[in-house]
N, C-alpha and C positions, 0 to 999 in steps of 0.2 A: 568627182565621186564623193558623195556624202557619207560620212562615217556613221556606223551603227554604234550606239552607246550601249555598253554592257555593264549592268549594275550588279550582277551576281558574283560577288567576290568569293563565294565558296568555291566557285569553279575557276576563277582567275584571281589568284592571290595577288596582293599588292606588290610583292617582291618577285613575281614570276619573271624568269630571265627572258630577255628580248633578243632574238637573233641579231647578232652584230653589236649588241650592247645598247645601253639607253640612249646614246647619241647617234645611233646608226641612221643612215639615210637609205638603207637597202630595203629589203622586203619586210623586215621587222616581224617575223613570225613569232608567236607565243604558243607553246604546246603545253597542255596540262593533262595529266592522267589521273583519273579518279579510280583508284584501285578498289575501293569498296563497292562501287557500282559498275565497274568495268566499262567506263566511258572515256573517250579521248576527245578533248576540246582543243580546237586550233583556231587561231586568229591570224589575219594578214594585215599588215600596216597598223599594228597595235601600238597605242599610245595611252599610258595612264594619265589621268588628269593630275594637276599639281598636288592635290590633297590625297591622291591615291584611293579615292572612294569609288571611282568608276573607270572603266577602260573604254576607249573609242577604237574602232577597227573598221577597215574598209570591207572586210568580210570575215565570217566565222563559220565553223562547221562542227558538228557533233557526230562522233562515230561510236556505235555500239560494239565494243570489243568482244561480245559474246556471239556476234553474228558475222557471217561472211557476205551479207547482203550488199549488193552494189548500189551506188547512188543512182537515182533516176537519170535516164539519158538526158543530156543537156545541162545537168546541174554541175556547177563548179564547186570548189571548196576553197581552202586557202592555197591550194595548188591548182595551177591552170588546168591540169588534166582531170580534176575532180577527185583525185586520190588523197588519202590521208598522208601526211608527211612522215609522222613518227615511225611507222612500220618499215620504211625504207632506209632509215638512218643506221649507220654502223655504231654500235655501242662498245664501250670500254670492255665490258665483260666478254663480249664475243671475240675480241681481238686478243686480249691479254690473259684471259682466264680459260675460256673454252677453246681458243685458237681456231675458231671455225665460225663462219657466217653462213647460216642456213636459210636465208631469205633473199628476196630481190633487193637490190640497192637502188636508192633514189639518186638521181643526178639531174642536173639542168643543162640545157644546151642554149647556145646563142640564138639559133633559129630552129623552128619546127614547122612541119608541113601543116596546112589547114586541115583539120579533121582529127579524129582520135580513134584508137582501137581499144577493145576491152583489155584491160580492166579500167581504162580511162572512161570518163563520162562527159567530158567537155574539152574544148581546145582553145588555145590563144594563138595558134599558128596563123600566119598571114599569107603564106605562099601556097598557091593552088598546085602548081607543078614544081615539085622540088625533089631533090635527092635526100632531103632531110627526112628524118623519121617523124611520124605523127605523134601527138601527145598520148601518153599511156602506153607507149611501146615498151615491150620487154625483150631483152636480148640475153641469151644464155652466155655465161662466162665460163669457159672450159679451160682447163690447163693450169689454173691457179692452184698453188699448193699452200 
């Protein structure tokens, strides 16, 4: 897979944290929120060059935080299901200040079924007939206090 070179450092600062740290061999997501323009920028397999002047990534996605528009069907993102990562993360203020999480949670699974359901837009699953859930699947969590 050829990496895309991203030169706009106003969106991706040199010191943006990399999932798993700078020496990670995992997914290496980088998430940046532009609060002034209500945009979310995400990269997958992100690596800054040694001088810090550009980023290289296997994929990237931009989400308009003022819109609930879905990604076009079949489009991936930095998440296999085509969803933004940031909205599904648990944040410090939700747990320790508000003591309440009022949104869907993002989680990953070892295996998923081929196909996807809304709100997902794409899939990386490889199993046709499986008891595994498809990408983009949402499950209610009831009974948690």
